[in-house]
BADREN-152150 format. One record per residue: residue in one letter; x, y, z of N, C-alpha, C in turn. Coordinates in steps of 0.2 Angstrom, whole numbers. Example, Ala and Ser with C-alpha at 12.3 -4.5 7.8 and 13.67 -1.06 7.14 Angstrom:
2
<'A', <66, -28, 39>, <62, -22, 39>, <66, -16, 39>>;
<'S', <64, -11, 35>, <68, -5, 36>, <64, 0, 39>>;
//
This chain:
259
<'M', <4, -6, 0>, <0, 0, 0>, <4, 6, 0>>;
<'K', <3, 11, -4>, <7, 17, -4>, <5, 21, 2>>;
<'H', <10, 26, 3>, <10, 30, 9>, <7, 37, 8>>;
<'A', <4, 40, 13>, <2, 47, 12>, <8, 51, 12>>;
<'P', <7, 57, 9>, <12, 62, 9>, <14, 65, 15>>;
<'T', <19, 69, 16>, <21, 72, 22>, <16, 77, 24>>;
<'Y', <14, 77, 31>, <9, 82, 33>, <12, 89, 32>>;
<'P', <7, 93, 30>, <9, 100, 27>, <10, 105, 33>>;
<'Q', <14, 109, 32>, <15, 115, 37>, <10, 120, 35>>;
<'G', <8, 124, 40>, <3, 129, 40>, <6, 135, 35>>;
<'R', <2, 138, 32>, <4, 144, 27>, <0, 150, 29>>;
<'N', <-3, 150, 35>, <-7, 156, 37>, <-13, 158, 32>>;
<'L', <-16, 152, 29>, <-21, 153, 24>, <-28, 156, 27>>;
<'L', <-29, 155, 34>, <-34, 157, 38>, <-33, 162, 43>>;
<'E', <-27, 166, 42>, <-25, 171, 47>, <-30, 176, 48>>;
<'G', <-32, 177, 55>, <-37, 182, 56>, <-44, 180, 56>>;
<'K', <-45, 174, 53>, <-52, 171, 52>, <-55, 168, 58>>;
<'T', <-61, 168, 59>, <-64, 164, 65>, <-68, 159, 61>>;
<'V', <-68, 153, 65>, <-71, 147, 62>, <-75, 143, 67>>;
<'L', <-81, 141, 65>, <-85, 136, 69>, <-85, 130, 65>>;
<'L', <-83, 124, 69>, <-83, 118, 66>, <-88, 113, 70>>;
<'T', <-92, 110, 66>, <-97, 105, 70>, <-94, 98, 69>>;
<'A', <-96, 94, 74>, <-93, 87, 74>, <-86, 87, 74>>;
<'A', <-82, 91, 78>, <-75, 92, 78>, <-71, 88, 83>>;
<'A', <-74, 83, 86>, <-70, 79, 91>, <-70, 72, 88>>;
<'G', <-66, 68, 92>, <-65, 61, 89>, <-59, 61, 85>>;
<'G', <-58, 56, 81>, <-53, 55, 76>, <-54, 55, 69>>;
<'G', <-59, 59, 67>, <-61, 59, 60>, <-59, 66, 56>>;
<'I', <-63, 67, 51>, <-62, 73, 47>, <-63, 79, 51>>;
<'G', <-68, 79, 56>, <-69, 85, 59>, <-63, 88, 64>>;
<'L', <-60, 83, 68>, <-55, 85, 72>, <-49, 87, 67>>;
<'S', <-47, 83, 62>, <-42, 85, 58>, <-43, 92, 55>>;
<'T', <-49, 93, 53>, <-50, 100, 50>, <-49, 106, 55>>;
<'A', <-51, 104, 61>, <-50, 109, 67>, <-43, 110, 68>>;
<'R', <-39, 105, 68>, <-31, 105, 68>, <-28, 110, 63>>;
<'R', <-31, 108, 57>, <-28, 112, 51>, <-30, 119, 51>>;
<'C', <-36, 121, 54>, <-38, 128, 54>, <-34, 131, 59>>;
<'V', <-32, 128, 65>, <-28, 131, 70>, <-21, 132, 67>>;
<'E', <-18, 127, 63>, <-12, 128, 60>, <-11, 133, 55>>;
<'E', <-17, 135, 52>, <-17, 140, 47>, <-19, 147, 49>>;
<'G', <-19, 147, 56>, <-20, 154, 59>, <-26, 156, 61>>;
<'A', <-31, 152, 61>, <-38, 154, 63>, <-39, 153, 70>>;
<'T', <-44, 157, 73>, <-47, 156, 79>, <-53, 152, 79>>;
<'V', <-53, 146, 82>, <-59, 141, 81>, <-63, 140, 87>>;
<'F', <-69, 138, 86>, <-74, 136, 91>, <-77, 129, 88>>;
<'I', <-77, 124, 92>, <-79, 118, 90>, <-86, 115, 94>>;
<'S', <-89, 111, 90>, <-95, 107, 94>, <-94, 100, 93>>;
<'D', <-97, 96, 97>, <-98, 89, 96>, <-104, 86, 100>>;
<'I', <-106, 80, 99>, <-111, 78, 103>, <-109, 74, 110>>;
<'H', <-102, 72, 110>, <-99, 68, 115>, <-95, 73, 119>>;
<'E', <-97, 74, 126>, <-94, 79, 130>, <-87, 77, 132>>;
<'R', <-85, 71, 133>, <-78, 69, 135>, <-73, 71, 129>>;
<'R', <-76, 68, 123>, <-72, 69, 117>, <-71, 77, 115>>;
<'L', <-76, 80, 116>, <-76, 88, 115>, <-71, 91, 120>>;
<'N', <-71, 89, 126>, <-66, 92, 131>, <-59, 90, 129>>;
<'E', <-58, 84, 127>, <-51, 82, 125>, <-49, 86, 118>>;
<'A', <-54, 87, 114>, <-52, 90, 108>, <-50, 98, 109>>;
<'C', <-54, 101, 113>, <-53, 108, 115>, <-46, 108, 118>>;
<'A', <-44, 104, 123>, <-37, 104, 126>, <-32, 103, 121>>;
<'E', <-33, 98, 116>, <-28, 97, 111>, <-27, 103, 107>>;
<'L', <-32, 106, 105>, <-32, 112, 100>, <-29, 118, 104>>;
<'S', <-30, 119, 110>, <-28, 124, 114>, <-20, 124, 114>>;
<'E', <-18, 117, 116>, <-11, 116, 116>, <-7, 117, 109>>;
<'L', <-11, 115, 104>, <-8, 116, 97>, <-7, 123, 95>>;
<'G', <-12, 127, 97>, <-12, 134, 95>, <-9, 139, 100>>;
<'G', <-8, 137, 106>, <-5, 141, 111>, <-10, 146, 113>>;
<'R', <-17, 145, 112>, <-22, 149, 115>, <-28, 145, 116>>;
<'P', <-33, 147, 121>, <-38, 143, 122>, <-43, 142, 117>>;
<'V', <-45, 136, 116>, <-50, 134, 111>, <-56, 132, 115>>;
<'R', <-62, 135, 113>, <-68, 133, 117>, <-73, 129, 112>>;
<'G', <-78, 126, 116>, <-82, 122, 112>, <-89, 121, 116>>;
<'A', <-94, 118, 112>, <-101, 118, 115>, <-103, 111, 113>>;
<'L', <-107, 108, 117>, <-111, 102, 115>, <-116, 104, 110>>;
<'C', <-117, 100, 105>, <-123, 101, 100>, <-125, 95, 97>>;
<'N', <-131, 94, 97>, <-134, 88, 93>, <-138, 92, 87>>;
<'V', <-136, 91, 81>, <-138, 95, 76>, <-145, 93, 74>>;
<'T', <-148, 88, 77>, <-155, 87, 75>, <-160, 91, 80>>;
<'S', <-157, 95, 84>, <-161, 99, 89>, <-160, 106, 87>>;
<'Q', <-165, 110, 85>, <-164, 117, 83>, <-162, 121, 89>>;
<'T', <-164, 119, 95>, <-162, 122, 101>, <-155, 122, 102>>;
<'D', <-152, 116, 101>, <-145, 115, 102>, <-141, 119, 97>>;
<'V', <-143, 119, 91>, <-140, 123, 85>, <-140, 131, 87>>;
<'D', <-146, 133, 89>, <-146, 140, 91>, <-142, 142, 97>>;
<'A', <-141, 137, 102>, <-137, 139, 107>, <-129, 138, 105>>;
<'L', <-128, 134, 100>, <-121, 133, 98>, <-119, 140, 95>>;
<'F', <-123, 142, 90>, <-121, 149, 87>, <-121, 155, 91>>;
<'A', <-125, 155, 96>, <-125, 160, 101>, <-118, 160, 105>>;
<'A', <-116, 154, 107>, <-110, 153, 111>, <-104, 155, 107>>;
<'A', <-104, 152, 100>, <-98, 154, 96>, <-98, 161, 95>>;
<'I', <-103, 165, 93>, <-103, 172, 92>, <-101, 176, 98>>;
<'A', <-103, 173, 104>, <-101, 177, 110>, <-93, 176, 111>>;
<'E', <-91, 170, 110>, <-84, 169, 111>, <-79, 172, 105>>;
<'L', <-81, 171, 99>, <-77, 173, 93>, <-78, 181, 91>>;
<'G', <-84, 183, 93>, <-86, 190, 91>, <-90, 190, 84>>;
<'H', <-88, 185, 80>, <-92, 184, 74>, <-89, 177, 71>>;
<'I', <-93, 175, 66>, <-91, 169, 62>, <-89, 170, 55>>;
<'D', <-83, 169, 53>, <-81, 170, 46>, <-83, 164, 42>>;
<'I', <-81, 158, 45>, <-82, 152, 42>, <-85, 147, 46>>;
<'L', <-90, 143, 42>, <-93, 137, 45>, <-91, 131, 42>>;
<'M', <-88, 126, 45>, <-86, 120, 43>, <-92, 115, 45>>;
<'N', <-96, 113, 40>, <-102, 110, 42>, <-101, 102, 41>>;
<'N', <-99, 99, 47>, <-96, 92, 46>, <-100, 87, 49>>;
<'A', <-105, 88, 53>, <-109, 83, 56>, <-112, 78, 51>>;
<'G', <-112, 72, 53>, <-115, 67, 48>, <-115, 60, 52>>;
<'L', <-120, 56, 49>, <-121, 49, 52>, <-122, 44, 46>>;
<'G', <-118, 39, 47>, <-119, 33, 42>, <-122, 27, 45>>;
<'G', <-121, 22, 42>, <-124, 15, 43>, <-125, 11, 37>>;
<'T', <-127, 5, 38>, <-128, 0, 33>, <-134, -3, 33>>;
<'A', <-138, -3, 28>, <-145, -7, 28>, <-147, -7, 21>>;
<'N', <-150, -13, 19>, <-153, -13, 12>, <-160, -10, 13>>;
<'V', <-162, -7, 7>, <-169, -3, 7>, <-174, -8, 10>>;
<'V', <-174, -14, 8>, <-180, -19, 9>, <-180, -20, 17>>;
<'D', <-174, -19, 20>, <-174, -21, 27>, <-174, -14, 32>>;
<'M', <-173, -9, 28>, <-172, -2, 32>, <-178, 0, 36>>;
<'T', <-177, 2, 42>, <-183, 4, 46>, <-183, 12, 45>>;
<'D', <-189, 14, 47>, <-190, 21, 47>, <-185, 25, 51>>;
<'D', <-184, 22, 57>, <-179, 25, 62>, <-172, 26, 59>>;
<'Q', <-170, 20, 55>, <-163, 20, 52>, <-163, 26, 47>>;
<'W', <-168, 26, 43>, <-169, 31, 38>, <-169, 38, 41>>;
<'D', <-173, 39, 46>, <-174, 46, 49>, <-168, 48, 52>>;
<'N', <-164, 44, 56>, <-158, 46, 59>, <-153, 48, 55>>;
<'V', <-152, 45, 49>, <-146, 47, 44>, <-148, 54, 41>>;
<'I', <-155, 54, 39>, <-157, 60, 35>, <-157, 66, 40>>;
<'N', <-159, 65, 46>, <-159, 71, 51>, <-153, 73, 53>>;
<'V', <-148, 69, 54>, <-141, 71, 55>, <-137, 74, 49>>;
<'S', <-137, 70, 44>, <-133, 71, 38>, <-135, 77, 34>>;
<'L', <-142, 77, 33>, <-145, 82, 29>, <-148, 88, 32>>;
<'T', <-153, 86, 36>, <-157, 91, 40>, <-152, 95, 45>>;
<'G', <-148, 92, 48>, <-143, 95, 53>, <-139, 100, 49>>;
<'A', <-136, 98, 43>, <-132, 102, 39>, <-136, 108, 37>>;
<'F', <-143, 107, 35>, <-147, 113, 34>, <-148, 118, 40>>;
<'R', <-149, 115, 46>, <-150, 119, 51>, <-144, 124, 53>>;
<'C', <-138, 121, 52>, <-132, 124, 54>, <-131, 129, 48>>;
<'M', <-132, 128, 42>, <-131, 132, 37>, <-136, 138, 37>>;
<'R', <-142, 137, 39>, <-147, 142, 40>, <-145, 147, 45>>;
<'A', <-143, 145, 51>, <-140, 149, 56>, <-134, 153, 54>>;
<'A', <-130, 150, 51>, <-124, 153, 48>, <-125, 159, 43>>;
<'L', <-130, 157, 39>, <-132, 162, 34>, <-135, 168, 37>>;
<'R', <-139, 167, 42>, <-143, 173, 45>, <-137, 178, 48>>;
<'H', <-132, 175, 51>, <-127, 179, 54>, <-122, 182, 48>>;
<'M', <-121, 178, 43>, <-116, 181, 38>, <-119, 186, 34>>;
<'Y', <-126, 185, 32>, <-129, 190, 28>, <-129, 197, 31>>;
<'E', <-130, 197, 38>, <-129, 203, 41>, <-123, 207, 41>>;
<'R', <-117, 203, 40>, <-111, 205, 40>, <-108, 206, 33>>;
<'G', <-112, 203, 28>, <-110, 204, 21>, <-104, 200, 19>>;
<'T', <-102, 195, 22>, <-97, 191, 21>, <-97, 184, 24>>;
<'G', <-93, 179, 22>, <-93, 173, 25>, <-92, 167, 20>>;
<'A', <-90, 161, 23>, <-89, 155, 19>, <-91, 149, 22>>;
<'I', <-95, 145, 19>, <-97, 139, 22>, <-94, 133, 18>>;
<'V', <-92, 128, 21>, <-89, 122, 18>, <-93, 116, 21>>;
<'N', <-97, 112, 17>, <-101, 107, 19>, <-97, 100, 17>>;
<'N', <-98, 95, 21>, <-95, 89, 20>, <-100, 84, 17>>;
<'A', <-100, 82, 11>, <-104, 78, 7>, <-100, 71, 7>>;
<'S', <-101, 67, 1>, <-98, 61, 0>, <-99, 59, -7>>;
<'V', <-94, 55, -10>, <-95, 53, -16>, <-100, 48, -17>>;
<'I', <-103, 45, -11>, <-109, 41, -12>, <-115, 45, -14>>;
<'G', <-115, 51, -13>, <-120, 55, -16>, <-120, 55, -24>>;
<'W', <-115, 53, -27>, <-114, 52, -34>, <-114, 45, -36>>;
<'R', <-110, 41, -32>, <-109, 34, -34>, <-113, 29, -30>>;
<'A', <-116, 24, -33>, <-120, 20, -29>, <-116, 15, -25>>;
<'Q', <-119, 13, -19>, <-116, 8, -15>, <-121, 4, -12>>;
<'E', <-121, -3, -12>, <-126, -6, -8>, <-126, -5, -1>>;
<'G', <-132, -5, 2>, <-133, -4, 9>, <-132, 4, 11>>;
<'Q', <-132, 8, 6>, <-130, 15, 8>, <-136, 20, 5>>;
<'A', <-142, 17, 4>, <-147, 22, 1>, <-149, 28, 5>>;
<'H', <-149, 27, 12>, <-151, 33, 16>, <-145, 38, 16>>;
<'Y', <-139, 35, 17>, <-133, 39, 17>, <-132, 43, 10>>;
<'G', <-133, 39, 5>, <-132, 42, -2>, <-137, 47, -3>>;
<'A', <-143, 46, -1>, <-149, 51, -2>, <-147, 57, 2>>;
<'A', <-145, 57, 8>, <-143, 62, 12>, <-137, 66, 9>>;
<'K', <-132, 63, 7>, <-126, 67, 4>, <-128, 70, -2>>;
<'A', <-132, 66, -6>, <-134, 70, -13>, <-138, 76, -11>>;
<'G', <-142, 75, -6>, <-146, 81, -3>, <-141, 87, -1>>;
<'V', <-136, 85, 2>, <-131, 90, 4>, <-128, 94, -2>>;
<'M', <-127, 90, -7>, <-124, 93, -13>, <-129, 98, -16>>;
<'A', <-135, 96, -17>, <-140, 100, -20>, <-142, 106, -15>>;
<'L', <-142, 105, -9>, <-142, 111, -4>, <-137, 116, -5>>;
<'T', <-131, 113, -6>, <-125, 118, -7>, <-126, 122, -13>>;
<'R', <-128, 119, -19>, <-128, 122, -25>, <-134, 127, -25>>;
<'C', <-139, 126, -22>, <-145, 130, -22>, <-144, 136, -17>>;
<'A', <-142, 134, -11>, <-141, 140, -6>, <-135, 144, -9>>;
<'A', <-130, 142, -12>, <-124, 146, -15>, <-127, 152, -19>>;
<'L', <-132, 150, -23>, <-135, 155, -28>, <-138, 161, -24>>;
<'E', <-141, 159, -19>, <-145, 164, -14>, <-139, 168, -11>>;
<'A', <-134, 165, -8>, <-129, 168, -4>, <-125, 172, -7>>;
<'A', <-124, 171, -14>, <-119, 175, -18>, <-122, 183, -18>>;
<'H', <-128, 184, -17>, <-131, 191, -17>, <-128, 194, -11>>;
<'H', <-126, 191, -6>, <-124, 193, 1>, <-116, 193, 2>>;
<'N', <-112, 191, -4>, <-105, 190, -3>, <-103, 184, 1>>;
<'V', <-107, 179, 1>, <-106, 173, 5>, <-105, 167, 1>>;
<'R', <-100, 163, 1>, <-98, 158, -3>, <-100, 151, 1>>;
<'I', <-103, 146, -3>, <-105, 140, 0>, <-102, 134, -5>>;
<'N', <-98, 130, -3>, <-95, 124, -7>, <-95, 118, -2>>;
<'A', <-93, 113, -5>, <-93, 106, -2>, <-88, 102, -4>>;
<'V', <-86, 97, 0>, <-81, 92, -2>, <-85, 85, -2>>;
<'A', <-83, 81, -7>, <-86, 74, -7>, <-80, 69, -7>>;
<'P', <-78, 67, 0>, <-73, 62, 0>, <-75, 55, -2>>;
<'S', <-71, 51, -4>, <-72, 44, -5>, <-71, 40, 1>>;
<'L', <-64, 38, 2>, <-63, 34, 8>, <-57, 37, 12>>;
<'A', <-60, 40, 18>, <-55, 43, 23>, <-55, 39, 29>>;
<'M', <-50, 36, 31>, <-49, 31, 37>, <-50, 35, 43>>;
<'H', <-54, 33, 48>, <-54, 35, 55>, <-58, 29, 59>>;
<'P', <-57, 30, 65>, <-59, 24, 70>, <-66, 22, 69>>;
<'F', <-71, 27, 68>, <-78, 25, 67>, <-79, 21, 61>>;
<'L', <-75, 22, 56>, <-77, 18, 50>, <-75, 11, 51>>;
<'H', <-70, 9, 55>, <-69, 2, 57>, <-75, -1, 60>>;
<'K', <-79, 3, 64>, <-84, 0, 68>, <-90, -1, 64>>;
<'V', <-91, 2, 58>, <-97, 2, 54>, <-96, -2, 47>>;
<'T', <-90, -4, 46>, <-88, -6, 39>, <-84, -13, 40>>;
<'T', <-86, -18, 37>, <-83, -24, 37>, <-76, -24, 34>>;
<'P', <-71, -28, 37>, <-64, -28, 34>, <-64, -30, 26>>;
<'A', <-69, -34, 24>, <-69, -36, 17>, <-71, -30, 13>>;
<'L', <-76, -26, 15>, <-78, -20, 11>, <-73, -15, 11>>;
<'L', <-69, -14, 17>, <-64, -9, 17>, <-58, -11, 12>>;
<'Q', <-57, -17, 12>, <-52, -19, 7>, <-54, -18, 0>>;
<'E', <-60, -19, -1>, <-63, -18, -8>, <-63, -11, -10>>;
<'L', <-65, -7, -5>, <-65, 0, -7>, <-58, 3, -8>>;
<'T', <-53, 1, -4>, <-46, 3, -4>, <-43, 1, -11>>;
<'R', <-45, -5, -13>, <-43, -8, -20>, <-45, -3, -25>>;
<'R', <-51, 0, -25>, <-53, 4, -30>, <-50, 11, -30>>;
<'E', <-46, 13, -25>, <-43, 19, -25>, <-37, 19, -29>>;
<'A', <-36, 24, -34>, <-30, 24, -39>, <-24, 24, -35>>;
<'F', <-23, 27, -29>, <-17, 27, -26>, <-15, 21, -22>>;
<'G', <-20, 16, -22>, <-19, 10, -18>, <-20, 11, -10>>;
<'R', <-23, 16, -8>, <-23, 18, -1>, <-29, 22, 0>>;
<'Y', <-31, 22, 7>, <-37, 27, 9>, <-34, 33, 10>>;
<'A', <-38, 39, 10>, <-36, 45, 12>, <-35, 46, 19>>;
<'E', <-30, 50, 22>, <-29, 52, 28>, <-35, 58, 30>>;
<'P', <-38, 58, 35>, <-43, 63, 36>, <-40, 70, 35>>;
<'W', <-34, 71, 37>, <-31, 78, 35>, <-30, 80, 28>>;
<'E', <-30, 75, 24>, <-30, 76, 17>, <-37, 79, 14>>;
<'I', <-42, 76, 17>, <-49, 79, 16>, <-49, 86, 19>>;
<'A', <-46, 87, 25>, <-46, 94, 28>, <-43, 99, 24>>;
<'N', <-37, 97, 21>, <-34, 102, 17>, <-38, 105, 11>>;
<'V', <-42, 101, 8>, <-47, 104, 3>, <-52, 108, 6>>;
<'M', <-54, 106, 12>, <-59, 111, 16>, <-56, 117, 17>>;
<'I', <-50, 117, 19>, <-46, 123, 21>, <-46, 128, 14>>;
<'F', <-44, 125, 9>, <-44, 128, 2>, <-51, 132, 1>>;
<'L', <-56, 128, 2>, <-63, 131, 0>, <-65, 136, 5>>;
<'A', <-62, 136, 11>, <-64, 141, 16>, <-59, 147, 15>>;
<'S', <-54, 147, 12>, <-49, 152, 11>, <-50, 157, 5>>;
<'D', <-46, 162, 5>, <-47, 167, 0>, <-44, 164, -7>>;
<'L', <-41, 159, -7>, <-38, 156, -13>, <-44, 153, -17>>;
<'S', <-50, 152, -14>, <-55, 149, -18>, <-61, 155, -19>>;
<'S', <-58, 161, -19>, <-63, 167, -19>, <-68, 167, -25>>;
<'Y', <-67, 164, -30>, <-72, 164, -36>, <-76, 158, -36>>;
<'M', <-75, 153, -31>, <-79, 147, -31>, <-85, 147, -27>>;
<'T', <-91, 146, -29>, <-96, 145, -25>, <-101, 140, -28>>;
<'G', <-105, 136, -24>, <-109, 131, -27>, <-106, 125, -30>>;
<'E', <-99, 124, -28>, <-96, 118, -31>, <-95, 113, -26>>;
<'V', <-95, 107, -28>, <-94, 101, -24>, <-87, 97, -27>>;
<'L', <-82, 97, -23>, <-76, 95, -25>, <-75, 88, -23>>;
<'S', <-74, 83, -27>, <-73, 76, -26>, <-65, 75, -23>>;
<'V', <-65, 73, -17>, <-58, 72, -14>, <-57, 65, -14>>;
<'S', <-55, 62, -20>, <-55, 55, -21>, <-50, 53, -26>>;
<'S', <-48, 47, -26>, <-44, 44, -32>, <-48, 38, -34>>;
<'Q', <-54, 37, -32>, <-58, 31, -34>, <-59, 30, -41>>;
<'H', <-59, 24, -44>, <-61, 23, -50>, <-66, 17, -50>>;
<'P', <-69, 16, -56>, <-74, 10, -56>, <-72, 4, -55>>;
//
């Protein structure tokens, strides 16, 4: 298996920016993105649904950046939680320049066996939760006349995979939400883009995916390996930064997958 490239150094791409990141604790794309934001000079505020992991992430990020990083518990399926999160972030940061909209939930079930609860849980977190956070961010950013939102979608929103109908529907919805909302937000100088990762390895993926499927998905990657979460985070940083100032409504595939 080929190896990932060397971890990049910060280039101050988000110097002076404030960033709110959802689902930013644990070992996945969220925490990797939070680390990269700090390394690129941003002041960050994070959320997660798990209190212990949230506290651990805040401590790690504070040490990394040499200044306190705050966070708040948030279940994106609750409008009350989302409202409280944005109020806390704005109180701490002063304003929000960037939203990294990362919260998502997966699972595996064939349509014929899928329960309403399985469908609803994935849609409520991965699509409706993204909508709630985007709506809250846009109301704040419209008032300021500036901002950037980066949503986390998935190549499964484009490419079919057995057992992933609910997740694929949710992520395809995130892509459509990104494109439609971007046209509205452009009138207010706010940009909205998304990433669509294929296979980024993190501990939760091991819990919900069989070794055989992981091996098959890895085989389909052109580089012969899965992505490191920070490789996805790098593209999210790009979309949040001024380097992508003319991009909005775009969904970038962060993938080397082939048929």
